[in-house]
DOFI-251663 format. One record per atom (N, C-alpha, C): residue number from 1; x, y, z. Coordinates in nm, 2 decimals, decimal comma, always signed. Example, Ala and Ser with C-alpha at 12.3 -4.5 7.8 and 13.67 -1.06 7.14 Angstrom:
<recs>
{k: 1; u: +1,32; v: -0,57; w: +0,78}
{k: 1; u: +1,23; v: -0,45; w: +0,78}
{k: 1; u: +1,32; v: -0,33; w: +0,78}
{k: 2; u: +1,28; v: -0,22; w: +0,71}
{k: 2; u: +1,37; v: -0,11; w: +0,71}
{k: 2; u: +1,29; v: +0,00; w: +0,79}
</recs>
This chain:
<recs>
{k: 1; u: -1,48; v: -3,84; w: -1,66}
{k: 1; u: -1,54; v: -3,98; w: -1,68}
{k: 1; u: -1,68; v: -3,95; w: -1,64}
{k: 2; u: -1,77; v: -4,03; w: -1,71}
{k: 2; u: -1,94; v: -4,01; w: -1,68}
{k: 2; u: -1,99; v: -4,05; w: -1,55}
{k: 3; u: -2,04; v: -3,97; w: -1,46}
{k: 3; u: -2,09; v: -4,02; w: -1,35}
{k: 3; u: -2,00; v: -4,00; w: -1,22}
{k: 4; u: -1,87; v: -3,93; w: -1,26}
{k: 4; u: -1,79; v: -3,91; w: -1,15}
{k: 4; u: -1,74; v: -3,77; w: -1,14}
{k: 5; u: -1,74; v: -3,73; w: -1,03}
{k: 5; u: -1,67; v: -3,58; w: -1,00}
{k: 5; u: -1,54; v: -3,57; w: -1,01}
{k: 6; u: -1,48; v: -3,51; w: -1,07}
{k: 6; u: -1,31; v: -3,50; w: -1,07}
{k: 6; u: -1,27; v: -3,37; w: -1,01}
{k: 7; u: -1,18; v: -3,38; w: -0,90}
{k: 7; u: -1,11; v: -3,29; w: -0,84}
{k: 7; u: -0,99; v: -3,27; w: -0,87}
{k: 8; u: -0,92; v: -3,18; w: -0,94}
{k: 8; u: -0,79; v: -3,15; w: -0,95}
{k: 8; u: -0,72; v: -3,13; w: -0,81}
{k: 9; u: -0,59; v: -3,17; w: -0,80}
{k: 9; u: -0,52; v: -3,18; w: -0,66}
{k: 9; u: -0,37; v: -3,13; w: -0,72}
{k: 10; u: -0,33; v: -3,02; w: -0,69}
{k: 10; u: -0,20; v: -2,98; w: -0,71}
{k: 10; u: -0,09; v: -3,06; w: -0,64}
{k: 11; u: +0,02; v: -3,09; w: -0,70}
{k: 11; u: +0,12; v: -3,19; w: -0,61}
{k: 11; u: +0,21; v: -3,05; w: -0,57}
{k: 12; u: +0,19; v: -2,99; w: -0,45}
{k: 12; u: +0,25; v: -2,92; w: -0,39}
{k: 12; u: +0,27; v: -2,94; w: -0,23}
{k: 13; u: +0,35; v: -2,88; w: -0,18}
{k: 13; u: +0,36; v: -2,88; w: -0,01}
{k: 13; u: +0,24; v: -2,83; w: +0,05}
{k: 14; u: +0,19; v: -2,72; w: +0,01}
{k: 14; u: +0,08; v: -2,67; w: +0,05}
{k: 14; u: -0,05; v: -2,74; w: +0,04}
{k: 15; u: -0,06; v: -2,78; w: -0,07}
{k: 15; u: -0,20; v: -2,87; w: -0,08}
{k: 15; u: -0,19; v: -3,03; w: -0,04}
{k: 16; u: -0,08; v: -3,06; w: -0,02}
{k: 16; u: -0,07; v: -3,22; w: +0,04}
{k: 16; u: -0,03; v: -3,23; w: +0,15}
{k: 17; u: +0,01; v: -3,12; w: +0,25}
{k: 17; u: +0,06; v: -3,12; w: +0,38}
{k: 17; u: -0,06; v: -3,19; w: +0,46}
{k: 18; u: -0,18; v: -3,13; w: +0,45}
{k: 18; u: -0,27; v: -3,19; w: +0,56}
{k: 18; u: -0,32; v: -3,32; w: +0,55}
{k: 19; u: -0,34; v: -3,35; w: +0,42}
{k: 19; u: -0,37; v: -3,50; w: +0,40}
{k: 19; u: -0,27; v: -3,61; w: +0,44}
{k: 20; u: -0,14; v: -3,57; w: +0,41}
{k: 20; u: -0,04; v: -3,65; w: +0,42}
{k: 20; u: +0,01; v: -3,68; w: +0,56}
{k: 21; u: -0,03; v: -3,55; w: +0,65}
{k: 21; u: +0,01; v: -3,56; w: +0,80}
{k: 21; u: -0,12; v: -3,65; w: +0,86}
{k: 22; u: -0,24; v: -3,64; w: +0,81}
{k: 22; u: -0,35; v: -3,69; w: +0,87}
{k: 22; u: -0,33; v: -3,86; w: +0,86}
{k: 23; u: -0,29; v: -3,90; w: +0,73}
{k: 23; u: -0,30; v: -4,04; w: +0,70}
{k: 23; u: -0,17; v: -4,10; w: +0,78}
{k: 24; u: -0,04; v: -4,03; w: +0,78}
{k: 24; u: +0,07; v: -4,05; w: +0,87}
{k: 24; u: +0,01; v: -4,08; w: +1,03}
{k: 25; u: -0,05; v: -3,99; w: +1,07}
{k: 25; u: -0,12; v: -4,01; w: +1,21}
{k: 25; u: -0,20; v: -4,11; w: +1,23}
{k: 26; u: -0,30; v: -4,15; w: +1,13}
{k: 26; u: -0,38; v: -4,25; w: +1,16}
{k: 26; u: -0,30; v: -4,39; w: +1,15}
{k: 27; u: -0,21; v: -4,40; w: +1,05}
{k: 27; u: -0,13; v: -4,52; w: +1,06}
{k: 27; u: -0,06; v: -4,53; w: +1,18}
{k: 28; u: +0,00; v: -4,44; w: +1,25}
{k: 28; u: +0,09; v: -4,46; w: +1,38}
{k: 28; u: -0,01; v: -4,48; w: +1,49}
{k: 29; u: -0,13; v: -4,44; w: +1,47}
{k: 29; u: -0,24; v: -4,44; w: +1,58}
{k: 29; u: -0,31; v: -4,58; w: +1,58}
{k: 30; u: -0,28; v: -4,69; w: +1,48}
{k: 30; u: -0,34; v: -4,79; w: +1,44}
{k: 30; u: -0,46; v: -4,79; w: +1,39}
{k: 31; u: -0,51; v: -4,69; w: +1,35}
{k: 31; u: -0,64; v: -4,67; w: +1,30}
{k: 31; u: -0,67; v: -4,71; w: +1,14}
{k: 32; u: -0,57; v: -4,75; w: +1,10}
{k: 32; u: -0,57; v: -4,78; w: +0,94}
{k: 32; u: -0,56; v: -4,97; w: +0,94}
{k: 33; u: -0,67; v: -5,01; w: +0,85}
{k: 33; u: -0,68; v: -5,15; w: +0,85}
{k: 33; u: -0,64; v: -5,20; w: +0,74}
{k: 34; u: -0,52; v: -5,27; w: +0,73}
{k: 34; u: -0,45; v: -5,32; w: +0,61}
{k: 34; u: -0,50; v: -5,45; w: +0,56}
{k: 35; u: -0,54; v: -5,47; w: +0,42}
{k: 35; u: -0,57; v: -5,59; w: +0,38}
{k: 35; u: -0,46; v: -5,59; w: +0,27}
{k: 36; u: -0,41; v: -5,73; w: +0,27}
{k: 36; u: -0,31; v: -5,75; w: +0,16}
{k: 36; u: -0,32; v: -5,69; w: +0,02}
{k: 37; u: -0,28; v: -5,62; w: -0,05}
{k: 37; u: -0,28; v: -5,56; w: -0,17}
{k: 37; u: -0,15; v: -5,54; w: -0,24}
{k: 38; u: -0,11; v: -5,61; w: -0,36}
{k: 38; u: +0,01; v: -5,56; w: -0,40}
{k: 38; u: +0,03; v: -5,46; w: -0,48}
{k: 39; u: -0,09; v: -5,41; w: -0,55}
{k: 39; u: -0,07; v: -5,25; w: -0,58}
{k: 39; u: -0,05; v: -5,13; w: -0,46}
{k: 40; u: -0,13; v: -5,15; w: -0,36}
{k: 40; u: -0,10; v: -5,06; w: -0,25}
{k: 40; u: +0,06; v: -5,09; w: -0,19}
{k: 41; u: +0,11; v: -5,23; w: -0,18}
{k: 41; u: +0,23; v: -5,24; w: -0,14}
{k: 41; u: +0,34; v: -5,16; w: -0,24}
{k: 42; u: +0,31; v: -5,17; w: -0,37}
{k: 42; u: +0,40; v: -5,13; w: -0,46}
{k: 42; u: +0,40; v: -4,96; w: -0,44}
{k: 43; u: +0,25; v: -4,90; w: -0,46}
{k: 43; u: +0,26; v: -4,75; w: -0,43}
{k: 43; u: +0,31; v: -4,70; w: -0,30}
{k: 44; u: +0,28; v: -4,77; w: -0,21}
{k: 44; u: +0,34; v: -4,71; w: -0,06}
{k: 44; u: +0,50; v: -4,75; w: -0,04}
{k: 45; u: +0,55; v: -4,87; w: -0,12}
{k: 45; u: +0,71; v: -4,87; w: -0,12}
{k: 45; u: +0,78; v: -4,78; w: -0,21}
{k: 46; u: +0,71; v: -4,69; w: -0,30}
{k: 46; u: +0,78; v: -4,59; w: -0,39}
{k: 46; u: +0,72; v: -4,45; w: -0,32}
{k: 47; u: +0,67; v: -4,45; w: -0,21}
{k: 47; u: +0,66; v: -4,29; w: -0,16}
{k: 47; u: +0,76; v: -4,25; w: -0,08}
{k: 48; u: +0,77; v: -4,12; w: -0,13}
{k: 48; u: +0,89; v: -4,04; w: -0,04}
{k: 48; u: +0,84; v: -3,91; w: +0,01}
{k: 49; u: +0,85; v: -3,89; w: +0,13}
{k: 49; u: +0,82; v: -3,79; w: +0,20}
{k: 49; u: +0,92; v: -3,68; w: +0,18}
{k: 50; u: +0,86; v: -3,54; w: +0,11}
{k: 50; u: +0,96; v: -3,44; w: +0,13}
{k: 50; u: +0,90; v: -3,31; w: +0,22}
{k: 51; u: +1,00; v: -3,24; w: +0,28}
{k: 51; u: +0,98; v: -3,13; w: +0,36}
{k: 51; u: +1,02; v: -2,98; w: +0,30}
{k: 52; u: +0,93; v: -2,92; w: +0,32}
{k: 52; u: +0,97; v: -2,76; w: +0,29}
{k: 52; u: +0,90; v: -2,67; w: +0,37}
{k: 53; u: +0,97; v: -2,58; w: +0,44}
{k: 53; u: +0,91; v: -2,50; w: +0,53}
{k: 53; u: +0,81; v: -2,54; w: +0,63}
{k: 54; u: +0,85; v: -2,66; w: +0,69}
{k: 54; u: +0,76; v: -2,69; w: +0,79}
{k: 54; u: +0,64; v: -2,78; w: +0,71}
{k: 55; u: +0,62; v: -2,78; w: +0,59}
{k: 55; u: +0,51; v: -2,87; w: +0,53}
{k: 55; u: +0,57; v: -2,99; w: +0,48}
{k: 56; u: +0,48; v: -3,08; w: +0,48}
{k: 56; u: +0,52; v: -3,22; w: +0,39}
{k: 56; u: +0,43; v: -3,24; w: +0,31}
{k: 57; u: +0,51; v: -3,35; w: +0,20}
{k: 57; u: +0,43; v: -3,40; w: +0,09}
{k: 57; u: +0,48; v: -3,54; w: +0,05}
{k: 58; u: +0,41; v: -3,61; w: -0,01}
{k: 58; u: +0,45; v: -3,74; w: -0,07}
{k: 58; u: +0,47; v: -3,74; w: -0,21}
{k: 59; u: +0,55; v: -3,81; w: -0,27}
{k: 59; u: +0,55; v: -3,81; w: -0,41}
{k: 59; u: +0,60; v: -3,96; w: -0,45}
</recs>
């Protein structure tokens, strides 16, 4: 897209571990402010956490 920098993120345990753990920690710490959003509700409702060799990812 014009004017946007695009970064490819591979959907693997290694590439998603840090961001998934960080987000989960922020939610549990109460640092995430949630404003009602039907699309976010749908996306989060379909999230599944997978573990592999101590690393986690969401899909």
